Every structure is written in C-alpha cells, then in structure tokens.
N, CA and C atoms as a LAMMPS dump frame, in Angstrom:
ITEM: TIMESTEP
0
ITEM: NUMBER OF ATOMS
606
ITEM: BOX BOUNDS ff ff ff
-5.0000000000000000e+02 5.0000000000000000e+02
-5.0000000000000000e+02 5.0000000000000000e+02
-5.0000000000000000e+02 5.0000000000000000e+02
ITEM: ATOMS id mol type element x y z
1 1 1 N 211.52 180.923 255.128
2 1 2 C 210.958 180.922 253.78
3 1 3 C 209.873 179.849 253.72
4 2 1 N 208.689 180.187 253.226
5 2 2 C 207.575 179.253 253.128
6 2 3 C 207.752 178.348 251.921
7 3 1 N 207.164 177.112 252.004
8 3 2 C 207.276 176.188 250.848
9 3 3 C 206.475 176.716 249.666
10 4 1 N 206.99 176.466 248.49
11 4 2 C 206.369 176.964 247.276
12 4 3 C 205.483 175.898 246.603
13 5 1 N 205.676 174.667 246.932
14 5 2 C 204.927 173.577 246.294
15 5 3 C 204.118 172.823 247.35
16 6 1 N 202.903 172.432 246.943
17 6 2 C 202.073 171.576 247.786
18 6 3 C 201.846 170.272 247.01
19 7 1 N 202.335 169.204 247.562
20 7 2 C 202.233 167.887 246.912
21 7 3 C 201.157 167.071 247.627
22 8 1 N 200.15 166.686 246.853
23 8 2 C 199.03 165.9 247.393
24 8 3 C 199.038 164.515 246.739
25 9 1 N 199.012 163.505 247.55
26 9 2 C 198.99 162.115 247.061
27 9 3 C 197.559 161.576 247.103
28 10 1 N 197.09 161.103 245.968
29 10 2 C 195.75 160.491 245.877
30 10 3 C 195.93 158.974 245.943
31 11 1 N 195.43 158.345 246.966
32 11 2 C 195.629 156.888 247.085
33 11 3 C 194.716 156.117 246.118
34 12 1 N 195.097 154.905 245.911
35 12 2 C 194.288 154.018 245.082
36 12 3 C 193.084 153.531 245.879
37 13 1 N 191.939 153.401 245.181
38 13 2 C 190.727 152.88 245.804
39 13 3 C 190.26 151.641 245.01
40 14 1 N 189.895 150.627 245.731
41 14 2 C 189.423 149.412 245.064
42 14 3 C 188.354 148.752 245.94
43 15 1 N 187.561 147.936 245.269
44 15 2 C 186.525 147.155 245.938
45 15 3 C 186.858 145.669 245.799
46 16 1 N 186.822 145.013 246.884
47 16 2 C 187.128 143.592 246.929
48 16 3 C 185.825 142.817 247.146
49 17 1 N 185.473 141.958 246.153
50 17 2 C 184.238 141.15 246.235
51 17 3 C 184.634 139.677 246.397
52 18 1 N 184.175 139.1 247.472
53 18 2 C 184.505 137.699 247.79
54 18 3 C 183.22 136.873 247.749
55 19 1 N 183.241 135.818 246.921
56 19 2 C 182.124 134.861 246.859
57 19 3 C 182.563 133.578 247.537
58 20 1 N 181.836 133.188 248.554
59 20 2 C 182.206 131.998 249.302
60 20 3 C 181.916 130.733 248.486
61 21 1 N 182.741 129.701 248.716
62 21 2 C 182.501 128.403 248.076
63 21 3 C 181.268 127.752 248.705
64 22 1 N 180.527 126.993 247.883
65 22 2 C 179.303 126.368 248.389
66 22 3 C 179.11 125.017 247.695
67 23 1 N 178.325 124.178 248.335
68 23 2 C 178.002 122.842 247.843
69 23 3 C 176.495 122.784 247.645
70 24 1 N 176.092 122.595 246.405
71 24 2 C 174.673 122.551 246.077
72 24 3 C 174.242 121.114 245.831
73 25 1 N 173.051 120.808 246.304
74 25 2 C 172.477 119.457 246.159
75 25 3 C 171.163 119.564 245.405
76 26 1 N 171.078 118.785 244.344
77 26 2 C 169.838 118.76 243.553
78 26 3 C 169.282 117.341 243.599
79 27 1 N 168.031 117.238 243.897
80 27 2 C 167.367 115.942 244.038
81 27 3 C 166.379 115.761 242.904
82 28 1 N 166.469 114.576 242.223
83 28 2 C 165.526 114.284 241.151
84 28 3 C 164.383 113.442 241.699
85 29 1 N 163.365 113.251 240.891
86 29 2 C 162.169 112.546 241.334
87 29 3 C 162.363 111.034 241.271
88 30 1 N 161.657 110.359 242.173
89 30 2 C 161.642 108.894 242.167
90 30 3 C 160.559 108.401 241.212
91 31 1 N 160.923 107.421 240.384
92 31 2 C 159.988 106.893 239.395
93 31 3 C 159.608 105.459 239.739
94 32 1 N 158.384 105.112 239.432
95 32 2 C 157.902 103.737 239.59
96 32 3 C 157.414 103.246 238.233
97 33 1 N 158.018 102.169 237.763
98 33 2 C 157.656 101.58 236.476
99 33 3 C 156.971 100.244 236.756
100 34 1 N 155.771 100.086 236.247
101 34 2 C 155.018 98.845 236.446
102 34 3 C 154.781 98.184 235.099
103 35 1 N 154.873 96.871 235.103
104 35 2 C 154.617 96.078 233.898
105 35 3 C 153.729 94.905 234.272
106 36 1 N 152.899 94.507 233.322
107 36 2 C 151.949 93.417 233.568
108 36 3 C 152.236 92.273 232.621
109 37 1 N 152.315 91.106 233.193
110 37 2 C 152.516 89.885 232.421
111 37 3 C 151.242 89.044 232.514
112 38 1 N 150.612 88.918 231.381
113 38 2 C 149.34 88.226 231.372
114 38 3 C 149.53 86.726 231.589
115 39 1 N 148.606 86.166 232.355
116 39 2 C 148.609 84.721 232.556
117 39 3 C 147.738 84.046 231.504
118 40 1 N 147.275 82.886 231.815
119 40 2 C 146.445 82.168 230.853
120 40 3 C 145.983 80.838 231.419
121 41 1 N 145.08 80.237 230.676
122 41 2 C 144.525 78.949 231.053
123 41 3 C 144.695 78.012 229.869
124 42 1 N 145.348 76.906 230.12
125 42 2 C 145.577 75.917 229.076
126 42 3 C 144.997 74.581 229.534
127 43 1 N 144.293 73.955 228.624
128 43 2 C 143.7 72.648 228.922
129 43 3 C 143.975 71.725 227.742
130 44 1 N 144.522 70.587 228.033
131 44 2 C 144.831 69.597 227.012
132 44 3 C 144.117 68.293 227.37
133 45 1 N 143.309 67.826 226.453
134 45 2 C 142.516 66.613 226.684
135 45 3 C 142.902 65.563 225.659
136 46 1 N 143.222 64.386 226.149
137 46 2 C 143.505 63.239 225.287
138 46 3 C 142.466 62.163 225.599
139 47 1 N 141.51 61.941 224.694
140 47 2 C 140.469 60.944 224.97
141 47 3 C 141.043 59.534 224.922
142 48 1 N 140.21 58.609 225.357
143 48 2 C 140.622 57.211 225.353
144 48 3 C 140.819 56.739 223.914
145 49 1 N 141.833 55.925 223.713
146 49 2 C 142.115 55.349 222.397
147 49 3 C 141.991 53.829 222.486
148 50 1 N 141.183 53.295 221.588
149 50 2 C 140.932 51.853 221.562
150 50 3 C 141.567 51.279 220.304
151 51 1 N 142.318 50.201 220.479
152 51 2 C 142.947 49.504 219.356
153 51 3 C 142.418 48.075 219.322
154 52 1 N 141.771 47.728 218.216
155 52 2 C 141.173 46.397 218.057
156 52 3 C 141.916 45.676 216.936
157 53 1 N 142.479 44.532 217.289
158 53 2 C 143.199 43.702 216.32
159 53 3 C 142.363 42.439 216.059
160 54 1 N 141.772 42.324 214.839
161 54 2 C 140.933 41.177 214.475
162 54 3 C 141.629 40.25 213.486
163 55 1 N 142.956 40.346 213.419
164 55 2 C 143.669 39.531 212.44
165 55 3 C 143.488 38.036 212.711
166 56 1 N 143.712 37.616 213.96
167 56 2 C 143.586 36.185 214.291
168 56 3 C 142.138 35.721 214.182
169 57 1 N 141.176 36.576 214.572
170 57 2 C 139.769 36.178 214.479
171 57 3 C 139.361 35.991 213.029
172 58 1 N 139.776 36.864 212.12
173 58 2 C 139.428 36.711 210.705
174 58 3 C 140.128 35.5 210.094
175 59 1 N 141.365 35.23 210.527
176 59 2 C 142.069 34.06 209.989
177 59 3 C 141.441 32.749 210.427
178 60 1 N 140.78 32.748 211.603
179 60 2 C 140.127 31.51 212.04
180 60 3 C 138.878 31.208 211.222
181 61 1 N 138.276 32.224 210.619
182 61 2 C 137.089 32.028 209.78
183 61 3 C 137.471 31.916 208.314
184 62 1 N 138.189 32.891 207.843
185 62 2 C 138.595 32.931 206.426
186 62 3 C 140.049 33.343 206.382
187 63 1 N 140.946 32.384 206.475
188 63 2 C 142.363 32.742 206.529
189 63 3 C 142.835 33.369 205.221
190 64 1 N 143.872 34.137 205.341
191 64 2 C 144.477 34.731 204.161
192 64 3 C 145.295 33.675 203.424
193 65 1 N 145.738 34.029 202.246
194 65 2 C 146.52 33.08 201.448
195 65 3 C 147.786 32.668 202.171
196 66 1 N 148.452 33.614 202.768
197 66 2 C 149.688 33.285 203.487
198 66 3 C 149.399 32.398 204.685
199 67 1 N 148.294 32.692 205.372
200 67 2 C 147.95 31.874 206.53
201 67 3 C 147.543 30.47 206.092
202 68 1 N 146.824 30.352 204.949
203 68 2 C 146.447 29.024 204.438
204 68 3 C 147.673 28.207 204.069
205 69 1 N 148.645 28.837 203.424
206 69 2 C 149.877 28.12 203.071
207 69 3 C 150.607 27.681 204.323
208 70 1 N 150.644 28.544 205.331
209 70 2 C 151.339 28.19 206.58
210 70 3 C 150.656 27.027 207.269
211 71 1 N 149.307 27.06 207.315
212 71 2 C 148.586 25.959 207.959
213 71 3 C 148.76 24.642 207.181
214 72 1 N 148.72 24.768 205.865
215 72 2 C 148.898 23.546 205.051
216 72 3 C 150.282 22.966 205.252
217 73 1 N 151.272 23.812 205.317
218 73 2 C 152.63 23.333 205.544
219 73 3 C 152.747 22.682 206.909
220 74 1 N 152.091 23.263 207.915
221 74 2 C 152.144 22.686 209.249
222 74 3 C 151.42 21.343 209.295
223 75 1 N 150.246 21.282 208.637
224 75 2 C 149.512 20.002 208.601
225 75 3 C 150.284 18.938 207.83
226 76 1 N 150.948 19.36 206.706
227 76 2 C 151.759 18.386 205.958
228 76 3 C 152.927 17.878 206.774
229 77 1 N 153.528 18.773 207.529
230 77 2 C 154.651 18.373 208.38
231 77 3 C 154.18 17.393 209.454
232 78 1 N 153.014 17.7 210.041
233 78 2 C 152.497 16.805 211.084
234 78 3 C 152.126 15.437 210.494
235 79 1 N 151.519 15.457 209.267
236 79 2 C 151.149 14.181 208.628
237 79 3 C 152.383 13.361 208.288
238 80 1 N 153.451 14.036 207.821
239 80 2 C 154.691 13.315 207.495
240 80 3 C 155.295 12.706 208.745
241 81 1 N 155.229 13.435 209.85
242 81 2 C 155.769 12.893 211.094
243 81 3 C 154.949 11.692 211.57
244 82 1 N 153.612 11.814 211.463
245 82 2 C 152.773 10.692 211.889
246 82 3 C 152.985 9.468 210.976
247 83 1 N 153.115 9.71 209.653
248 83 2 C 153.333 8.58 208.724
249 83 3 C 154.675 7.933 208.998
250 84 1 N 155.684 8.726 209.282
251 84 2 C 157.016 8.176 209.57
252 84 3 C 156.958 7.309 210.826
253 85 1 N 156.235 7.815 211.831
254 85 2 C 156.125 7.026 213.061
255 85 3 C 155.362 5.728 212.816
256 86 1 N 154.332 5.827 211.977
257 86 2 C 153.549 4.612 211.686
258 86 3 C 154.372 3.595 210.916
259 87 1 N 155.089 4.075 209.896
260 87 2 C 155.936 3.157 209.118
261 87 3 C 157.049 2.55 209.981
262 88 1 N 157.585 3.313 210.881
263 88 2 C 158.626 2.78 211.755
264 88 3 C 158.05 1.707 212.667
265 89 1 N 156.824 1.944 213.164
266 89 2 C 156.198 0.962 214.041
267 89 3 C 155.858 -0.328 213.273
268 90 1 N 155.329 -0.106 212.043
269 90 2 C 155.01 -1.301 211.235
270 90 3 C 156.262 -2.062 210.835
271 91 1 N 157.354 -1.362 210.514
272 91 2 C 158.617 -2.029 210.176
273 91 3 C 159.158 -2.816 211.341
274 92 1 N 158.997 -2.241 212.558
275 92 2 C 159.459 -2.978 213.745
276 92 3 C 158.633 -4.232 213.958
277 93 1 N 157.312 -4.154 213.633
278 93 2 C 156.477 -5.352 213.789
279 93 3 C 156.867 -6.413 212.769
280 94 1 N 157.214 -5.973 211.576
281 94 2 C 157.618 -6.951 210.57
282 94 3 C 158.931 -7.634 210.94
283 95 1 N 159.785 -6.933 211.639
284 95 2 C 161.086 -7.487 212.005
285 95 3 C 161.034 -8.266 213.316
286 96 1 N 159.896 -8.187 214.012
287 96 2 C 159.814 -8.845 215.309
288 96 3 C 159.481 -10.335 215.076
289 97 1 N 160.362 -11.283 215.478
290 97 2 C 160.087 -12.71 215.255
291 97 3 C 159.014 -13.262 216.176
292 98 1 N 158.671 -12.525 217.222
293 98 2 C 157.666 -13.019 218.156
294 98 3 C 156.239 -12.846 217.616
295 99 1 N 156.086 -11.996 216.617
296 99 2 C 154.754 -11.78 216.033
297 99 3 C 154.612 -12.763 214.879
298 100 1 N 153.548 -13.583 214.991
299 100 2 C 153.399 -14.654 214.002
300 100 3 C 152.86 -14.148 212.684
301 101 1 N 151.908 -13.244 212.731
302 101 2 C 151.3 -12.757 211.491
303 101 3 C 151.234 -11.231 211.543
304 102 1 N 152.349 -10.554 211.245
305 102 2 C 152.342 -9.093 211.381
306 102 3 C 151.507 -8.39 210.316
307 103 1 N 151.344 -8.964 209.155
308 103 2 C 150.579 -8.273 208.104
309 103 3 C 149.108 -8.153 208.479
310 104 1 N 148.559 -9.187 209.109
311 104 2 C 147.164 -9.098 209.526
312 104 3 C 146.962 -7.987 210.56
313 105 1 N 147.914 -7.897 211.451
314 105 2 C 147.804 -6.848 212.481
315 105 3 C 147.899 -5.473 211.845
316 106 1 N 148.801 -5.31 210.887
317 106 2 C 148.971 -4.013 210.222
318 106 3 C 147.702 -3.66 209.454
319 107 1 N 147.095 -4.623 208.742
320 107 2 C 145.872 -4.348 207.993
321 107 3 C 144.712 -4.004 208.908
322 108 1 N 144.637 -4.657 210.06
323 108 2 C 143.579 -4.336 211.005
324 108 3 C 143.723 -2.905 211.548
325 109 1 N 144.989 -2.525 211.823
326 109 2 C 145.206 -1.159 212.335
327 109 3 C 144.856 -0.101 211.291
328 110 1 N 145.163 -0.385 210.018
329 110 2 C 144.882 0.596 208.983
330 110 3 C 143.389 0.681 208.688
331 111 1 N 142.671 -0.447 208.804
332 111 2 C 141.243 -0.447 208.52
333 111 3 C 140.4 -0.085 209.734
334 112 1 N 141.022 0.18 210.837
335 112 2 C 140.294 0.475 212.078
336 112 3 C 139.605 1.824 211.953
337 113 1 N 138.356 1.869 212.38
338 113 2 C 137.586 3.129 212.353
339 113 3 C 138.122 4.052 213.444
340 114 1 N 138.388 5.284 213.099
341 114 2 C 138.905 6.199 214.137
342 114 3 C 137.909 6.405 215.261
343 115 1 N 138.445 6.397 216.42
344 115 2 C 137.621 6.602 217.617
345 115 3 C 138.173 7.795 218.387
346 116 1 N 137.358 8.376 219.208
347 116 2 C 137.797 9.517 220.023
348 116 3 C 136.638 10.433 220.35
349 117 1 N 136.918 11.499 221.015
350 117 2 C 135.908 12.486 221.392
351 117 3 C 135.835 13.549 220.303
352 118 1 N 134.649 13.749 219.83
353 118 2 C 134.416 14.785 218.822
354 118 3 C 133.615 15.916 219.48
355 119 1 N 134.139 17.144 219.33
356 119 2 C 133.48 18.291 219.94
357 119 3 C 132.95 19.249 218.894
358 120 1 N 132.076 20.144 219.362
359 120 2 C 131.496 21.171 218.505
360 120 3 C 132.346 22.428 218.601
361 121 1 N 132.72 22.956 217.464
362 121 2 C 133.583 24.133 217.422
363 121 3 C 132.804 25.307 216.847
364 122 1 N 132.934 26.469 217.5
365 122 2 C 132.28 27.684 217.033
366 122 3 C 133.323 28.586 216.369
367 123 1 N 132.903 29.238 215.344
368 123 2 C 133.767 30.182 214.633
369 123 3 C 133.334 31.609 214.961
370 124 1 N 134.259 32.497 215.073
371 124 2 C 135.717 32.299 215.036
372 124 3 C 136.213 31.668 216.313
373 125 1 N 137.314 30.971 216.18
374 125 2 C 137.847 30.25 217.344
375 125 3 C 138.531 31.18 218.332
376 126 1 N 138.913 32.346 217.922
377 126 2 C 139.567 33.299 218.823
378 126 3 C 138.941 34.674 218.603
379 127 1 N 138.9 35.427 219.655
380 127 2 C 138.313 36.758 219.571
381 127 3 C 139.344 37.827 219.207
382 128 1 N 138.889 39.004 218.967
383 128 2 C 139.823 40.093 218.642
384 128 3 C 140.615 40.527 219.876
385 129 1 N 141.781 41.062 219.629
386 129 2 C 142.61 41.622 220.703
387 129 3 C 142.272 43.105 220.851
388 130 1 N 141.866 43.454 222.038
389 130 2 C 141.44 44.833 222.315
390 130 3 C 142.425 45.461 223.291
391 131 1 N 142.982 46.568 222.899
392 131 2 C 143.881 47.346 223.758
393 131 3 C 143.383 48.788 223.793
394 132 1 N 143.595 49.445 224.901
395 132 2 C 143.177 50.846 225.011
396 132 3 C 144.146 51.592 225.924
397 133 1 N 144.179 52.871 225.713
398 133 2 C 144.994 53.768 226.543
399 133 3 C 144.072 54.63 227.381
400 134 1 N 144.466 54.878 228.598
401 134 2 C 143.649 55.658 229.518
402 134 3 C 143.54 57.109 229.048
403 135 1 N 142.413 57.738 229.277
404 135 2 C 142.284 59.155 228.911
405 135 3 C 143.103 60.029 229.847
406 136 1 N 143.422 61.217 229.359
407 136 2 C 144.253 62.14 230.146
408 136 3 C 143.71 63.549 229.954
409 137 1 N 143.611 64.268 231.052
410 137 2 C 143.148 65.657 231.037
411 137 3 C 144.132 66.487 231.843
412 138 1 N 144.766 67.432 231.17
413 138 2 C 145.775 68.284 231.807
414 138 3 C 145.293 69.73 231.75
415 139 1 N 145.268 70.375 232.91
416 139 2 C 144.871 71.784 232.991
417 139 3 C 145.976 72.573 233.675
418 140 1 N 146.282 73.723 233.119
419 140 2 C 147.331 74.582 233.665
420 140 3 C 146.819 76.024 233.666
421 141 1 N 146.82 76.612 234.834
422 141 2 C 146.339 77.991 234.989
423 141 3 C 147.431 78.817 235.636
424 142 1 N 147.672 79.957 235.064
425 142 2 C 148.689 80.865 235.592
426 142 3 C 148.079 82.257 235.74
427 143 1 N 148.191 82.802 236.924
428 143 2 C 147.62 84.121 237.202
429 143 3 C 148.471 85.22 236.551
430 144 1 N 147.836 86.365 236.399
431 144 2 C 148.568 87.518 235.888
432 144 3 C 149.616 87.956 236.906
433 145 1 N 150.702 88.5 236.385
434 145 2 C 151.786 88.969 237.243
435 145 3 C 151.983 90.471 237.028
436 146 1 N 152.133 91.159 238.141
437 146 2 C 152.436 92.591 238.105
438 146 3 C 153.847 92.794 238.648
439 147 1 N 154.666 93.45 237.861
440 147 2 C 156.043 93.728 238.247
441 147 3 C 156.192 95.226 238.499
442 148 1 N 156.748 95.555 239.638
443 148 2 C 156.976 96.952 240.003
444 148 3 C 158.474 97.184 240.126
445 149 1 N 158.912 98.259 239.499
446 149 2 C 160.325 98.62 239.534
447 149 3 C 160.424 100.055 240.018
448 150 1 N 161.001 100.213 241.211
449 150 2 C 161.177 101.541 241.778
450 150 3 C 162.577 102.047 241.436
451 151 1 N 162.61 103.164 240.778
452 151 2 C 163.872 103.788 240.421
453 151 3 C 164.101 104.969 241.357
454 152 1 N 164.865 104.706 242.391
455 152 2 C 165.14 105.727 243.391
456 152 3 C 166.2 106.675 242.846
457 153 1 N 165.865 107.96 242.893
458 153 2 C 166.784 108.954 242.339
459 153 3 C 167.93 109.189 243.313
460 154 1 N 169.1 109.294 242.797
461 154 2 C 170.276 109.632 243.578
462 154 3 C 170.557 111.124 243.429
463 155 1 N 170.695 111.792 244.558
464 155 2 C 170.936 113.23 244.508
465 155 3 C 172.29 113.568 243.888
466 156 1 N 172.335 114.684 243.208
467 156 2 C 173.556 115.149 242.569
468 156 3 C 174.131 116.305 243.388
469 157 1 N 175.398 116.178 243.746
470 157 2 C 176.1 117.218 244.479
471 157 3 C 176.982 117.996 243.506
472 158 1 N 176.934 119.322 243.61
473 158 2 C 177.75 120.184 242.761
474 158 3 C 178.525 121.158 243.648
475 159 1 N 179.816 121.125 243.5
476 159 2 C 180.674 122.024 244.276
477 159 3 C 180.99 123.261 243.441
478 160 1 N 180.641 124.411 243.973
479 160 2 C 180.919 125.69 243.306
480 160 3 C 182.046 126.362 244.091
481 161 1 N 183.222 126.484 243.487
482 161 2 C 184.346 127.079 244.225
483 161 3 C 184.123 128.566 244.482
484 162 1 N 184.85 129.072 245.472
485 162 2 C 184.765 130.499 245.791
486 162 3 C 185.444 131.359 244.731
487 163 1 N 185.17 132.658 244.798
488 163 2 C 185.694 133.589 243.812
489 163 3 C 186.057 134.891 244.519
490 164 1 N 187.172 135.472 244.101
491 164 2 C 187.641 136.763 244.622
492 164 3 C 187.845 137.685 243.425
493 165 1 N 187.158 138.823 243.434
494 165 2 C 187.291 139.808 242.34
495 165 3 C 187.633 141.17 242.925
496 166 1 N 188.521 141.881 242.258
497 166 2 C 188.988 143.21 242.686
498 166 3 C 188.57 144.21 241.613
499 167 1 N 187.893 145.248 242.027
500 167 2 C 187.471 146.327 241.125
501 167 3 C 188.11 147.636 241.595
502 168 1 N 188.945 148.271 240.764
503 168 2 C 189.638 149.528 241.115
504 168 3 C 188.714 150.687 240.775
505 169 1 N 188.345 151.465 241.782
506 169 2 C 187.444 152.62 241.59
507 169 3 C 188.2 153.941 241.458
508 170 1 N 189.428 153.982 241.924
509 170 2 C 190.218 155.237 241.817
510 170 3 C 191.681 154.874 241.66
511 171 1 N 192.263 155.415 240.596
512 171 2 C 193.667 155.151 240.335
513 171 3 C 194.533 156.037 241.233
514 172 1 N 195.694 155.606 241.606
515 172 2 C 196.584 156.463 242.431
516 172 3 C 197.124 157.652 241.605
517 173 1 N 197.332 158.742 242.299
518 173 2 C 197.785 159.959 241.601
519 173 3 C 198.584 160.833 242.577
520 174 1 N 199.384 161.697 241.996
521 174 2 C 200.169 162.674 242.777
522 174 3 C 199.878 164.051 242.188
523 175 1 N 199.365 164.983 242.994
524 175 2 C 199.041 166.355 242.574
525 175 3 C 200.081 167.322 243.167
526 176 1 N 200.66 168.048 242.273
527 176 2 C 201.668 169.053 242.696
528 176 3 C 201.089 170.449 242.44
529 177 1 N 200.977 171.271 243.472
530 177 2 C 200.387 172.618 243.395
531 177 3 C 201.442 173.668 243.841
532 178 1 N 201.582 174.652 242.996
533 178 2 C 202.513 175.754 243.331
534 178 3 C 201.747 176.778 244.136
535 179 1 N 202.15 176.971 245.368
536 179 2 C 201.421 177.869 246.27
537 179 3 C 202.172 179.186 246.509
538 180 1 N 203.293 179.362 245.869
539 180 2 C 204.055 180.601 246.06
540 180 3 C 203.608 181.698 245.094
541 181 1 N 204.15 182.826 245.236
542 181 2 C 203.843 183.952 244.349
543 181 3 C 204.799 183.994 243.177
544 182 1 N 204.576 184.946 242.265
545 182 2 C 205.487 185.062 241.12
546 182 3 C 206.876 185.524 241.583
547 183 1 N 207.785 185.053 240.871
548 183 2 C 209.166 185.39 241.182
549 183 3 C 209.694 186.312 240.072
550 184 1 N 210.214 187.463 240.463
551 184 2 C 210.709 188.483 239.528
552 184 3 C 212.214 188.639 239.675
553 185 1 N 212.729 188.912 238.585
554 185 2 C 214.179 189.185 238.567
555 185 3 C 214.372 190.578 237.987
556 186 1 N 214.852 191.389 238.68
557 186 2 C 215.242 191.305 240.083
558 186 3 C 214.024 191.318 240.963
559 187 1 N 214.089 190.928 242.204
560 187 2 C 212.937 190.883 243.069
561 187 3 C 212.298 192.244 243.294
562 188 1 N 213.004 193.262 243.121
563 188 2 C 212.446 194.59 243.357
564 188 3 C 211.453 194.986 242.28
565 189 1 N 211.406 194.174 241.183
566 189 2 C 210.494 194.532 240.093
567 189 3 C 209.078 194.138 240.401
568 190 1 N 208.869 193.409 241.534
569 190 2 C 207.521 192.979 241.866
570 190 3 C 206.632 194.144 242.231
571 191 1 N 207.193 195.212 242.617
572 191 2 C 206.366 196.348 243.01
573 191 3 C 205.73 197.027 241.807
574 192 1 N 206.206 196.712 240.661
575 192 2 C 205.657 197.372 239.462
576 192 3 C 204.528 196.566 238.783
577 193 1 N 204.244 195.44 239.281
578 193 2 C 203.211 194.6 238.653
579 193 3 C 202.005 194.49 239.582
580 194 1 N 200.863 194.723 238.998
581 194 2 C 199.59 194.56 239.706
582 194 3 C 198.716 193.666 238.834
583 195 1 N 198.52 192.48 239.264
584 195 2 C 197.807 191.531 238.396
585 195 3 C 196.962 190.601 239.278
586 196 1 N 196.077 189.893 238.605
587 196 2 C 195.208 188.924 239.297
588 196 3 C 195.997 187.626 239.534
589 197 1 N 195.547 186.863 240.481
590 197 2 C 196.275 185.621 240.776
591 197 3 C 196.28 184.681 239.545
592 198 1 N 197.394 184.014 239.4
593 198 2 C 197.591 183.074 238.277
594 198 3 C 197.319 181.641 238.79
595 199 1 N 196.574 180.886 237.971
596 199 2 C 196.299 179.481 238.311
597 199 3 C 197.566 178.684 238.091
598 200 1 N 198.137 178.281 239.16
599 200 2 C 199.429 177.599 239.089
600 200 3 C 199.272 176.115 239.4
601 201 1 N 198.053 175.626 239.312
602 201 2 C 197.858 174.184 239.618
603 201 3 C 198.489 173.34 238.544
604 202 1 N 199.4 172.484 238.952
605 202 2 C 200.122 171.689 237.976
606 202 3 C 199.519 170.309 237.929
C-alpha cells in the first residue's frame, strides 16, 4: 500500500551579521598661544641739593633777641667771675701782713690803663654752613617679552564594541500533502465516479 500523505519540512532561514569590535583614534590640532609683555624705559633724576645755613653768620652781624640775651648773660657771668676773682685777690692783699700799703697797690691796679694786643675784626665773624647732596641718575630699561605656549593635543581613543545581529528570512514550517486518491465506501463505488482531481494540499 502506498503512503497517502507527503510531509514536507520547511527549515528556518536566518542571516547572521557580525560587526567586529574596533578602536578608533581621533587627533585634535595643536595650538600655539603667544602673548606679548611690553617693556619700558624709566629714568629718575635727582639733581644736586644745596642747603645753606646762615644763622650763625647773621647772628655775628645782627644777632636775634634770643641770641643777644644769651650773649649778655654770658658776658655778665664772665664779668661776675672776673670781679669775684679780683675782689678775692684784693682781699688777700689786704690780709697779707707782708704788704705795707695794700690800698695804694689796689688803686694803682684799678687805675692801670689796659694793655694788650688789639686786632681788626671783620664781620661777619663766621661764614654760612653749606651742605649738599650728590646728584643721582637712575635708568632702567626692560625689553619686550614674548611668551609662547604650545598646547599639544592629546589624541582621543574610542572603543566601539562588536555587534551580532540575527535576521530571520524564513520561518520554519511543516507542509502536509495528501497524495492518495479518494476513498469510497464501499470501495467498489469508485467505479461509478468520474471526476477531475481534487486539490488535497493541506
């Protein structure tokens, strides 16, 4: 007896796409930044300074009131000292028994014409005090400065992982086909039928 069914299996079909992993490197540009710092020229000059003090010179010609009082006080002090010394000397002569006539000697000394060297004095008796400071010249020059800054670019690495994709192009299937003829009950009834083939594809 021949088989009545034909079973056909349709396999699954798919496409497998594989993308390999890769490492990409991107390089940026190197930059140079320049800046300029200006210099300059500086000069500082200090001229000579003269200081003249004429206080003592003016006081020798026309003293101030304070200076006149000071000189008068000094002269009075000196005169008092000289008078004290003279009186002490005369008192000692009066007390000395070896001097026969001390009053005559004292009168002669007081009436004595002063003697000594007399000189010519020019005014002012002292000159002015002169002081000065030395001149100073300071120069400072600074050249321009150029600064260069190189910014070296560092490359960037990027890792792209691999990828696996599956695309199904045909689904699996099972086809069952009836390849036998019609079955009659009773089988002897097949002789009475004349017909075209029947599509029995299931």
